[in-house]
N, C-alpha and C positions, 0 to 999 in steps of 0.2 A: 724125320724128312720136313716137319714141320720147318724148323732152324735152320734147315739149306736151303728150303724153298724161300723163304723170308729173306735173306742176306740174299739171292738170287736175284730178289725181285727188285731190291734196292741198286745192287750192282747194275742189271740190265738196264732201269734206269734211270742209272746216273751215266751209263753206255751212251743211252740214244742221247739224251741231252747234249751232251759234248759233242755231237755229230752235227750242232746245228754251222759248224763253220768249214768243214767236211765239204770237198767236192763233189760229192755224193748221199747229202743226206736222208734223202727222197728214196734213198738205196737202204741205209743202213739203223736209220733210226726204225724202221716198219721190221727190221730184225733182231734188233734189241727189245722193243714193244713187245714180238709177235712170244719171244722164249720168256719173257716177262709176266706177260697174263697168262701163258701154260704154268709158271710159275707158282701164282697168284692161285689158279682154279688148283694144283695141287696141293697148298698151303691147308686151302679149303675140305680138301680128301677128293677132290672131283679132279679122276683120271679120263682124259680124251687121250691111251692108243693112237687113234687116227692123225689126230693132229700132233704127235709127236713125232709118229710116221712121216707125216707129207714135210715136219720141219726139219727130221733129219737126210731126209732124201734131197731137200731141194737147197740145203747148207754145203751137204756132202759134194753135190754136182756143183754148187761156186766153187767148193773151195778143191775140188780137184782142177778148175777152170784156172783158179789161183795159181795153185802150183806150175802150171807149164805155160801161163801168161805170161807175154812180153814182162821183164822185172819183176817177175813171180818168185816163188821158192825157189825153185830151180836157180835163176838167174843169182837169186843171192847167196846161195850157196857155190855155187859153180866161177862166177866172177865177181863176187865181192868177199869171199871167204867168210861169210856167217859174222859178216861184219854190224855190230852192234844197233840195236833196233831202236835205243831209248838215247835218243838225240831227237834234235827238232829236221824236221821235213823240211829240205832244201829240193829247189827244183833238178839241181844238180843226183840227187840221190832219191828217184823216186818208186824202188824197190822198196823202203821201208813204210811206207804208208800199202802197200800190195803185201808183203807180207806180214804186216800187224794186221792188214782185212783177212788174213788167211788164219791167222790164231784166232782173229776173233767169232769167227765160225766156228775152229776146232772147239771150244770153249762153248757157244750155242750148241754144238750137234752132242755135247760130253754130257752137258745138263739134260737138255732135252731125255737124252738117250736114260740118264740115270734113274729120270722119272719117269719113262718107259718101263724100264724094268722093274721099279717096286711097284707098277700099277698093275704089271703083271705078276708080281707074287701075292699084292692087295688082292686082285680077282681071284687065286687059287682058294686063297682063305675064307672068303665069301661063299656059302652054299647059295645055291642059286636057286631062286623061288621058281615052286612051277605054280604056271596056273590052274585057277578050278574049269574042272571042263563041262 
């Protein structure tokens, strides 16, 4: 899991850095850096299930919004026939940005979810220490 998290730390930092010229970097940089931070902690074997749960809940809510948003995932499938997203973004193709953002959220949810599952498994392995009375 350590290598998994190190790879994702690097990728999330790169993703955050690429947001500098995005229309809404104030939103996407923190999203990717949030995930990078929790991957960093997991790489150090520090697990915070509440942090994963909060991230997953917020990102899932935002992803659901992106599904039904104007120019979102539904529009991409319905009106643009799942046209390639690997192209330059143009004003006449706003769905490219919206759908890419949706898939960015899915990646964040998947990575946080993997760490959450691993954290739960690790917690079951470690016996709970009882304090002295």
